PDB file of N, CA, C and O in Angstrom:
ATOM      1  N   MET A   1      73.506 -46.365  12.175  1.00  0.00           N
ATOM      2  CA  MET A   1      74.693 -45.894  12.831  1.00  0.00           C
ATOM      3  C   MET A   1      75.716 -47.016  12.806  1.00  0.00           C
ATOM      4  O   MET A   1      75.361 -48.193  12.867  1.00  0.00           O
ATOM      5  N   ALA A   2      76.957 -46.655  12.719  1.00  0.00           N
ATOM      6  CA  ALA A   2      78.037 -47.630  12.729  1.00  0.00           C
ATOM      7  C   ALA A   2      79.135 -47.127  13.659  1.00  0.00           C
ATOM      8  O   ALA A   2      79.372 -45.924  13.768  1.00  0.00           O
ATOM      9  N   ILE A   3      79.797 -48.061  14.323  1.00  0.00           N
ATOM     10  CA  ILE A   3      80.945 -47.721  15.153  1.00  0.00           C
ATOM     11  C   ILE A   3      82.098 -48.630  14.758  1.00  0.00           C
ATOM     12  O   ILE A   3      81.884 -49.769  14.342  1.00  0.00           O
ATOM     13  N   ALA A   4      83.300 -48.137  14.887  1.00  0.00           N
ATOM     14  CA  ALA A   4      84.486 -48.936  14.615  1.00  0.00           C
ATOM     15  C   ALA A   4      85.073 -49.390  15.948  1.00  0.00           C
ATOM     16  O   ALA A   4      85.195 -48.599  16.883  1.00  0.00           O
ATOM     17  N   VAL A   5      85.430 -50.658  16.027  1.00  0.00           N
ATOM     18  CA  VAL A   5      86.023 -51.193  17.262  1.00  0.00           C
ATOM     19  C   VAL A   5      87.348 -51.861  16.910  1.00  0.00           C
ATOM     20  O   VAL A   5      87.516 -52.424  15.828  1.00  0.00           O
ATOM     21  N   ARG A   6      88.279 -51.782  17.853  1.00  0.00           N
ATOM     22  CA  ARG A   6      89.584 -52.408  17.690  1.00  0.00           C
ATOM     23  C   ARG A   6      90.065 -52.872  19.057  1.00  0.00           C
ATOM     24  O   ARG A   6      89.892 -52.171  20.054  1.00  0.00           O
ATOM     25  N   HIS A   7      90.665 -54.050  19.100  1.00  0.00           N
ATOM     26  CA  HIS A   7      91.240 -54.569  20.337  1.00  0.00           C
ATOM     27  C   HIS A   7      92.414 -53.685  20.727  1.00  0.00           C
ATOM     28  O   HIS A   7      93.120 -53.165  19.863  1.00  0.00           O
ATOM     29  N   LYS A   8      92.621 -53.517  22.005  1.00  0.00           N
ATOM     30  CA  LYS A   8      93.687 -52.658  22.514  1.00  0.00           C
ATOM     31  C   LYS A   8      95.051 -53.044  21.934  1.00  0.00           C
ATOM     32  O   LYS A   8      95.865 -52.173  21.627  1.00  0.00           O
ATOM     33  N   GLU A   9      95.296 -54.337  21.786  1.00  0.00           N
ATOM     34  CA  GLU A   9      96.586 -54.814  21.296  1.00  0.00           C
ATOM     35  C   GLU A   9      96.517 -55.295  19.843  1.00  0.00           C
ATOM     36  O   GLU A   9      97.520 -55.749  19.293  1.00  0.00           O
ATOM     37  N   GLY A  10      95.358 -55.198  19.232  1.00  0.00           N
ATOM     38  CA  GLY A  10      95.179 -55.712  17.881  1.00  0.00           C
ATOM     39  C   GLY A  10      95.383 -54.654  16.819  1.00  0.00           C
ATOM     40  O   GLY A  10      95.539 -53.469  17.111  1.00  0.00           O
ATOM     41  N   GLN A  11      95.377 -55.115  15.570  1.00  0.00           N
ATOM     42  CA  GLN A  11      95.547 -54.217  14.437  1.00  0.00           C
ATOM     43  C   GLN A  11      94.306 -54.171  13.554  1.00  0.00           C
ATOM     44  O   GLN A  11      94.133 -53.231  12.779  1.00  0.00           O
ATOM     45  N   ARG A  12      93.465 -55.151  13.660  1.00  0.00           N
ATOM     46  CA  ARG A  12      92.335 -55.280  12.747  1.00  0.00           C
ATOM     47  C   ARG A  12      91.077 -54.670  13.359  1.00  0.00           C
ATOM     48  O   ARG A  12      90.720 -54.969  14.498  1.00  0.00           O
ATOM     49  N   GLU A  13      90.421 -53.821  12.598  1.00  0.00           N
ATOM     50  CA  GLU A  13      89.189 -53.192  13.060  1.00  0.00           C
ATOM     51  C   GLU A  13      87.965 -53.935  12.563  1.00  0.00           C
ATOM     52  O   GLU A  13      88.009 -54.670  11.577  1.00  0.00           O
ATOM     53  N   ALA A  14      86.888 -53.722  13.269  1.00  0.00           N
ATOM     54  CA  ALA A  14      85.576 -54.174  12.810  1.00  0.00           C
ATOM     55  C   ALA A  14      84.651 -52.962  12.836  1.00  0.00           C
ATOM     56  O   ALA A  14      84.631 -52.207  13.809  1.00  0.00           O
ATOM     57  N   VAL A  15      83.904 -52.787  11.784  1.00  0.00           N
ATOM     58  CA  VAL A  15      82.886 -51.743  11.737  1.00  0.00           C
ATOM     59  C   VAL A  15      81.565 -52.436  12.006  1.00  0.00           C
ATOM     60  O   VAL A  15      81.118 -53.272  11.221  1.00  0.00           O
ATOM     61  N   VAL A  16      80.947 -52.085  13.114  1.00  0.00           N
ATOM     62  CA  VAL A  16      79.690 -52.707  13.531  1.00  0.00           C
ATOM     63  C   VAL A  16      78.560 -51.758  13.148  1.00  0.00           C
ATOM     64  O   VAL A  16      78.496 -50.621  13.617  1.00  0.00           O
ATOM     65  N   GLU A  17      77.677 -52.243  12.294  1.00  0.00           N
ATOM     66  CA  GLU A  17      76.573 -51.427  11.795  1.00  0.00           C
ATOM     67  C   GLU A  17      75.275 -51.829  12.481  1.00  0.00           C
ATOM     68  O   GLU A  17      74.890 -52.998  12.480  1.00  0.00           O
ATOM     69  N   PHE A  18      74.616 -50.851  13.059  1.00  0.00           N
ATOM     70  CA  PHE A  18      73.327 -51.056  13.715  1.00  0.00           C
ATOM     71  C   PHE A  18      72.227 -50.633  12.754  1.00  0.00           C
ATOM     72  O   PHE A  18      72.468 -49.818  11.863  1.00  0.00           O
ATOM     73  N   PRO A  19      71.018 -51.175  12.921  1.00  0.00           N
ATOM     74  CA  PRO A  19      69.913 -50.759  12.041  1.00  0.00           C
ATOM     75  C   PRO A  19      69.575 -49.289  12.279  1.00  0.00           C
ATOM     76  O   PRO A  19      69.819 -48.753  13.360  1.00  0.00           O
ATOM     77  N   PRO A  20      69.016 -48.650  11.266  1.00  0.00           N
ATOM     78  CA  PRO A  20      68.675 -47.234  11.442  1.00  0.00           C
ATOM     79  C   PRO A  20      67.638 -47.054  12.544  1.00  0.00           C
ATOM     80  O   PRO A  20      66.715 -47.855  12.696  1.00  0.00           O
ATOM     81  N   ALA A  21      67.816 -45.998  13.294  1.00  0.00           N
ATOM     82  CA  ALA A  21      66.862 -45.670  14.360  1.00  0.00           C
ATOM     83  C   ALA A  21      65.606 -45.076  13.737  1.00  0.00           C
ATOM     84  O   ALA A  21      65.639 -44.566  12.617  1.00  0.00           O
ATOM     85  N   PRO A  22      64.503 -45.147  14.469  1.00  0.00           N
ATOM     86  CA  PRO A  22      63.289 -44.502  13.948  1.00  0.00           C
ATOM     87  C   PRO A  22      63.535 -43.004  13.779  1.00  0.00           C
ATOM     88  O   PRO A  22      64.331 -42.406  14.503  1.00  0.00           O
ATOM     89  N   GLU A  23      62.849 -42.419  12.824  1.00  0.00           N
ATOM     90  CA  GLU A  23      63.040 -40.995  12.578  1.00  0.00           C
ATOM     91  C   GLU A  23      62.634 -40.187  13.803  1.00  0.00           C
ATOM     92  O   GLU A  23      61.641 -40.469  14.473  1.00  0.00           O
ATOM     93  N   ARG A  24      63.440 -39.181  14.060  1.00  0.00           N
ATOM     94  CA  ARG A  24      63.163 -38.296  15.197  1.00  0.00           C
ATOM     95  C   ARG A  24      62.101 -37.274  14.805  1.00  0.00           C
ATOM     96  O   ARG A  24      62.001 -36.867  13.647  1.00  0.00           O
ATOM     97  N   LYS A  25      61.325 -36.877  15.779  1.00  0.00           N
ATOM     98  CA  LYS A  25      60.275 -35.891  15.517  1.00  0.00           C
ATOM     99  C   LYS A  25      60.731 -34.514  15.984  1.00  0.00           C
ATOM    100  O   LYS A  25      61.486 -34.378  16.946  1.00  0.00           O
ATOM    101  N   PHE A  26      60.264 -33.534  15.296  1.00  0.00           N
ATOM    102  CA  PHE A  26      60.451 -32.141  15.678  1.00  0.00           C
ATOM    103  C   PHE A  26      61.920 -31.745  15.814  1.00  0.00           C
ATOM    104  O   PHE A  26      62.272 -30.959  16.694  1.00  0.00           O
ATOM    105  N   GLY A  27      62.772 -32.284  14.951  1.00  0.00           N
ATOM    106  CA  GLY A  27      64.160 -31.859  14.922  1.00  0.00           C
ATOM    107  C   GLY A  27      64.999 -32.317  16.098  1.00  0.00           C
ATOM    108  O   GLY A  27      66.014 -31.692  16.405  1.00  0.00           O
ATOM    109  N   ALA A  28      64.600 -33.398  16.768  1.00  0.00           N
ATOM    110  CA  ALA A  28      65.393 -33.903  17.891  1.00  0.00           C
ATOM    111  C   ALA A  28      66.766 -34.357  17.381  1.00  0.00           C
ATOM    112  O   ALA A  28      66.869 -34.845  16.256  1.00  0.00           O
ATOM    113  N   PRO A  29      67.810 -34.205  18.184  1.00  0.00           N
ATOM    114  CA  PRO A  29      69.146 -34.594  17.732  1.00  0.00           C
ATOM    115  C   PRO A  29      69.258 -36.102  17.532  1.00  0.00           C
ATOM    116  O   PRO A  29      68.569 -36.882  18.190  1.00  0.00           O
ATOM    117  N   LEU A  30      70.140 -36.501  16.610  1.00  0.00           N
ATOM    118  CA  LEU A  30      70.363 -37.909  16.341  1.00  0.00           C
ATOM    119  C   LEU A  30      71.159 -38.547  17.477  1.00  0.00           C
ATOM    120  O   LEU A  30      71.851 -37.864  18.232  1.00  0.00           O
ATOM    121  N   LEU A  31      71.046 -39.852  17.579  1.00  0.00           N
ATOM    122  CA  LEU A  31      71.775 -40.610  18.597  1.00  0.00           C
ATOM    123  C   LEU A  31      73.270 -40.517  18.326  1.00  0.00           C
ATOM    124  O   LEU A  31      73.709 -40.709  17.192  1.00  0.00           O
ATOM    125  N   GLN A  32      74.043 -40.228  19.344  1.00  0.00           N
ATOM    126  CA  GLN A  32      75.492 -40.144  19.240  1.00  0.00           C
ATOM    127  C   GLN A  32      76.111 -41.444  19.730  1.00  0.00           C
ATOM    128  O   GLN A  32      75.495 -42.174  20.507  1.00  0.00           O
ATOM    129  N   ALA A  33      77.328 -41.737  19.279  1.00  0.00           N
ATOM    130  CA  ALA A  33      77.994 -42.982  19.672  1.00  0.00           C
ATOM    131  C   ALA A  33      78.146 -43.089  21.184  1.00  0.00           C
ATOM    132  O   ALA A  33      78.059 -44.191  21.725  1.00  0.00           O
ATOM    133  N   ALA A  34      78.367 -41.988  21.874  1.00  0.00           N
ATOM    134  CA  ALA A  34      78.535 -42.015  23.326  1.00  0.00           C
ATOM    135  C   ALA A  34      77.239 -42.381  24.048  1.00  0.00           C
ATOM    136  O   ALA A  34      77.274 -42.715  25.232  1.00  0.00           O
ATOM    137  N   GLN A  35      76.109 -42.324  23.366  1.00  0.00           N
ATOM    138  CA  GLN A  35      74.816 -42.634  23.975  1.00  0.00           C
ATOM    139  C   GLN A  35      74.428 -44.094  23.805  1.00  0.00           C
ATOM    140  O   GLN A  35      73.360 -44.493  24.268  1.00  0.00           O
ATOM    141  N   ILE A  36      75.256 -44.902  23.159  1.00  0.00           N
ATOM    142  CA  ILE A  36      74.953 -46.312  22.979  1.00  0.00           C
ATOM    143  C   ILE A  36      75.313 -47.052  24.260  1.00  0.00           C
ATOM    144  O   ILE A  36      76.400 -46.859  24.805  1.00  0.00           O
ATOM    145  N   ALA A  37      74.417 -47.890  24.738  1.00  0.00           N
ATOM    146  CA  ALA A  37      74.634 -48.621  25.994  1.00  0.00           C
ATOM    147  C   ALA A  37      75.841 -49.558  25.869  1.00  0.00           C
ATOM    148  O   ALA A  37      75.990 -50.237  24.854  1.00  0.00           O
ATOM    149  N   PRO A  38      76.700 -49.600  26.890  1.00  0.00           N
ATOM    150  CA  PRO A  38      77.874 -50.494  26.854  1.00  0.00           C
ATOM    151  C   PRO A  38      77.504 -51.958  26.651  1.00  0.00           C
ATOM    152  O   PRO A  38      78.257 -52.702  26.023  1.00  0.00           O
ATOM    153  N   GLU A  39      76.355 -52.381  27.173  1.00  0.00           N
ATOM    154  CA  GLU A  39      75.919 -53.768  26.999  1.00  0.00           C
ATOM    155  C   GLU A  39      75.636 -54.065  25.533  1.00  0.00           C
ATOM    156  O   GLU A  39      75.929 -55.157  25.047  1.00  0.00           O
ATOM    157  N   LEU A  40      75.067 -53.094  24.834  1.00  0.00           N
ATOM    158  CA  LEU A  40      74.774 -53.253  23.412  1.00  0.00           C
ATOM    159  C   LEU A  40      76.076 -53.374  22.618  1.00  0.00           C
ATOM    160  O   LEU A  40      76.174 -54.195  21.705  1.00  0.00           O
ATOM    161  N   VAL A  41      77.061 -52.569  22.959  1.00  0.00           N
ATOM    162  CA  VAL A  41      78.357 -52.641  22.281  1.00  0.00           C
ATOM    163  C   VAL A  41      79.024 -53.986  22.570  1.00  0.00           C
ATOM    164  O   VAL A  41      79.599 -54.593  21.666  1.00  0.00           O
ATOM    165  N   ALA A  42      78.956 -54.460  23.817  1.00  0.00           N
ATOM    166  CA  ALA A  42      79.543 -55.756  24.170  1.00  0.00           C
ATOM    167  C   ALA A  42      78.883 -56.888  23.381  1.00  0.00           C
ATOM    168  O   ALA A  42      79.569 -57.789  22.899  1.00  0.00           O
ATOM    169  N   ASN A  43      77.560 -56.847  23.248  1.00  0.00           N
ATOM    170  CA  ASN A  43      76.847 -57.858  22.455  1.00  0.00           C
ATOM    171  C   ASN A  43      77.260 -57.791  20.988  1.00  0.00           C
ATOM    172  O   ASN A  43      77.427 -58.823  20.338  1.00  0.00           O
ATOM    173  N   ALA A  44      77.423 -56.584  20.471  1.00  0.00           N
ATOM    174  CA  ALA A  44      77.812 -56.420  19.077  1.00  0.00           C
ATOM    175  C   ALA A  44      79.225 -56.949  18.830  1.00  0.00           C
ATOM    176  O   ALA A  44      79.482 -57.567  17.797  1.00  0.00           O
ATOM    177  N   ILE A  45      80.141 -56.710  19.770  1.00  0.00           N
ATOM    178  CA  ILE A  45      81.511 -57.214  19.634  1.00  0.00           C
ATOM    179  C   ILE A  45      81.524 -58.736  19.698  1.00  0.00           C
ATOM    180  O   ILE A  45      82.227 -59.390  18.927  1.00  0.00           O
ATOM    181  N   ALA A  46      80.743 -59.298  20.618  1.00  0.00           N
ATOM    182  CA  ALA A  46      80.656 -60.764  20.707  1.00  0.00           C
ATOM    183  C   ALA A  46      80.092 -61.340  19.407  1.00  0.00           C
ATOM    184  O   ALA A  46      80.558 -62.381  18.942  1.00  0.00           O
ATOM    185  N   SER A  47      79.104 -60.681  18.823  1.00  0.00           N
ATOM    186  CA  SER A  47      78.533 -61.134  17.550  1.00  0.00           C
ATOM    187  C   SER A  47      79.558 -61.046  16.422  1.00  0.00           C
ATOM    188  O   SER A  47      79.602 -61.913  15.550  1.00  0.00           O
ATOM    189  N   ALA A  48      80.376 -60.005  16.439  1.00  0.00           N
ATOM    190  CA  ALA A  48      81.414 -59.856  15.413  1.00  0.00           C
ATOM    191  C   ALA A  48      82.448 -60.974  15.515  1.00  0.00           C
ATOM    192  O   ALA A  48      82.914 -61.484  14.496  1.00  0.00           O
ATOM    193  N   ILE A  49      82.803 -61.352  16.729  1.00  0.00           N
ATOM    194  CA  ILE A  49      83.763 -62.441  16.919  1.00  0.00           C
ATOM    195  C   ILE A  49      83.165 -63.761  16.444  1.00  0.00           C
ATOM    196  O   ILE A  49      83.844 -64.555  15.793  1.00  0.00           O
ATOM    197  N   VAL A  50      81.900 -63.995  16.767  1.00  0.00           N
ATOM    198  CA  VAL A  50      81.226 -65.217  16.311  1.00  0.00           C
ATOM    199  C   VAL A  50      81.141 -65.236  14.777  1.00  0.00           C
ATOM    200  O   VAL A  50      81.233 -66.296  14.158  1.00  0.00           O
ATOM    201  N   ALA A  51      80.966 -64.061  14.178  1.00  0.00           N
ATOM    202  CA  ALA A  51      80.851 -63.972  12.719  1.00  0.00           C
ATOM    203  C   ALA A  51      82.198 -64.116  12.005  1.00  0.00           C
ATOM    204  O   ALA A  51      82.249 -64.170  10.777  1.00  0.00           O
ATOM    205  N   GLY A  52      83.284 -64.177  12.776  1.00  0.00           N
ATOM    206  CA  GLY A  52      84.575 -64.427  12.148  1.00  0.00           C
ATOM    207  C   GLY A  52      85.621 -63.345  12.301  1.00  0.00           C
ATOM    208  O   GLY A  52      86.729 -63.493  11.785  1.00  0.00           O
ATOM    209  N   TRP A  53      85.308 -62.259  12.994  1.00  0.00           N
ATOM    210  CA  TRP A  53      86.298 -61.209  13.218  1.00  0.00           C
ATOM    211  C   TRP A  53      87.342 -61.705  14.203  1.00  0.00           C
ATOM    212  O   TRP A  53      87.015 -62.151  15.303  1.00  0.00           O
ATOM    213  N   GLU A  54      88.589 -61.623  13.800  1.00  0.00           N
ATOM    214  CA  GLU A  54      89.708 -61.998  14.673  1.00  0.00           C
ATOM    215  C   GLU A  54      90.489 -60.720  14.982  1.00  0.00           C
ATOM    216  O   GLU A  54      91.316 -60.292  14.177  1.00  0.00           O
ATOM    217  N   PRO A  55      90.234 -60.106  16.141  1.00  0.00           N
ATOM    218  CA  PRO A  55      90.802 -58.788  16.421  1.00  0.00           C
ATOM    219  C   PRO A  55      92.329 -58.758  16.512  1.00  0.00           C
ATOM    220  O   PRO A  55      92.929 -57.702  16.308  1.00  0.00           O
ATOM    221  N   LEU A  56      92.960 -59.874  16.808  1.00  0.00           N
ATOM    222  CA  LEU A  56      94.413 -59.874  16.939  1.00  0.00           C
ATOM    223  C   LEU A  56      95.128 -60.253  15.649  1.00  0.00           C
ATOM    224  O   LEU A  56      96.359 -60.268  15.611  1.00  0.00           O
ATOM    225  N   SER A  57      94.378 -60.560  14.591  1.00  0.00           N
ATOM    226  CA  SER A  57      95.000 -60.909  13.316  1.00  0.00           C
ATOM    227  C   SER A  57      95.220 -59.649  12.489  1.00  0.00           C
ATOM    228  O   SER A  57      94.699 -58.579  12.804  1.00  0.00           O
ATOM    229  N   ARG A  58      95.985 -59.796  11.448  1.00  0.00           N
ATOM    230  CA  ARG A  58      96.196 -58.704  10.509  1.00  0.00           C
ATOM    231  C   ARG A  58      95.235 -58.875   9.349  1.00  0.00           C
ATOM    232  O   ARG A  58      94.814 -59.991   9.045  1.00  0.00           O
ATOM    233  N   GLY A  59      94.893 -57.794   8.711  1.00  0.00           N
ATOM    234  CA  GLY A  59      94.013 -57.889   7.561  1.00  0.00           C
ATOM    235  C   GLY A  59      93.131 -56.676   7.410  1.00  0.00           C
ATOM    236  O   GLY A  59      93.273 -55.680   8.119  1.00  0.00           O
ATOM    237  N   LYS A  60      92.220 -56.784   6.472  1.00  0.00           N
ATOM    238  CA  LYS A  60      91.312 -55.680   6.179  1.00  0.00           C
ATOM    239  C   LYS A  60      90.271 -55.526   7.274  1.00  0.00           C
ATOM    240  O   LYS A  60      89.998 -56.450   8.041  1.00  0.00           O
ATOM    241  N   THR A  61      89.705 -54.342   7.322  1.00  0.00           N
ATOM    242  CA  THR A  61      88.607 -54.069   8.241  1.00  0.00           C
ATOM    243  C   THR A  61      87.407 -54.923   7.858  1.00  0.00           C
ATOM    244  O   THR A  61      87.115 -55.107   6.676  1.00  0.00           O
ATOM    245  N   VAL A  62      86.717 -55.443   8.864  1.00  0.00           N
ATOM    246  CA  VAL A  62      85.552 -56.296   8.653  1.00  0.00           C
ATOM    247  C   VAL A  62      84.301 -55.495   8.983  1.00  0.00           C
ATOM    248  O   VAL A  62      84.252 -54.825  10.014  1.00  0.00           O
ATOM    249  N   ALA A  63      83.295 -55.555   8.129  1.00  0.00           N
ATOM    250  CA  ALA A  63      82.005 -54.913   8.391  1.00  0.00           C
ATOM    251  C   ALA A  63      81.017 -55.952   8.866  1.00  0.00           C
ATOM    252  O   ALA A  63      80.813 -56.966   8.199  1.00  0.00           O
ATOM    253  N   ILE A  64      80.403 -55.714  10.009  1.00  0.00           N
ATOM    254  CA  ILE A  64      79.434 -56.631  10.600  1.00  0.00           C
ATOM    255  C   ILE A  64      78.122 -55.872  10.810  1.00  0.00           C
ATOM    256  O   ILE A  64      78.111 -54.788  11.394  1.00  0.00           O
ATOM    257  N   VAL A  65      77.033 -56.443  10.334  1.00  0.00           N
ATOM    258  CA  VAL A  65      75.712 -55.838  10.526  1.00  0.00           C
ATOM    259  C   VAL A  65      75.017 -56.605  11.648  1.00  0.00           C
ATOM    260  O   VAL A  65      74.896 -57.829  11.589  1.00  0.00           O
ATOM    261  N   VAL A  66      74.563 -55.884  12.664  1.00  0.00           N
ATOM    262  CA  VAL A  66      73.887 -56.513  13.802  1.00  0.00           C
ATOM    263  C   VAL A  66      72.461 -55.970  13.894  1.00  0.00           C
ATOM    264  O   VAL A  66      72.107 -54.983  13.250  1.00  0.00           O
ATOM    265  N   ASP A  67      71.653 -56.648  14.718  1.00  0.00           N
ATOM    266  CA  ASP A  67      70.275 -56.176  14.914  1.00  0.00           C
ATOM    267  C   ASP A  67      70.248 -55.152  16.041  1.00  0.00           C
ATOM    268  O   ASP A  67      71.297 -54.756  16.550  1.00  0.00           O
ATOM    269  N   ALA A  68      69.068 -54.729  16.426  1.00  0.00           N
ATOM    270  CA  ALA A  68      68.919 -53.686  17.433  1.00  0.00           C
ATOM    271  C   ALA A  68      69.424 -54.089  18.806  1.00  0.00           C
ATOM    272  O   ALA A  68      69.683 -53.227  19.646  1.00  0.00           O
ATOM    273  N   THR A  69      69.571 -55.410  19.053  1.00  0.00           N
ATOM    274  CA  THR A  69      70.062 -55.864  20.350  1.00  0.00           C
ATOM    275  C   THR A  69      71.562 -56.153  20.319  1.00  0.00           C
ATOM    276  O   THR A  69      72.136 -56.566  21.326  1.00  0.00           O
ATOM    277  N   GLY A  70      72.189 -55.939  19.178  1.00  0.00           N
ATOM    278  CA  GLY A  70      73.617 -56.215  19.047  1.00  0.00           C
ATOM    279  C   GLY A  70      73.921 -57.630  18.637  1.00  0.00           C
ATOM    280  O   GLY A  70      75.090 -58.003  18.539  1.00  0.00           O
ATOM    281  N   GLY A  71      72.894 -58.437  18.393  1.00  0.00           N
ATOM    282  CA  GLY A  71      73.090 -59.848  18.048  1.00  0.00           C
ATOM    283  C   GLY A  71      73.210 -60.111  16.592  1.00  0.00           C
ATOM    284  O   GLY A  71      73.378 -61.261  16.184  1.00  0.00           O
TER     285      GLY A  71
END
């Protein structure tokens, strides 16, 4: 799953990619973006900034791959 994040006042987006979830059994619905814990998103954004994403700069969208904890 991947989510796109952008600073409220910024122009540059980051696409944060999470590892694939384990396969669901018996046709269970897939995880939706609204079901991701806010703490996990905060960790992923912090990791994107450490990796070099500058949300207030101009430029191309940055793709960041994080682990299951957002790190």
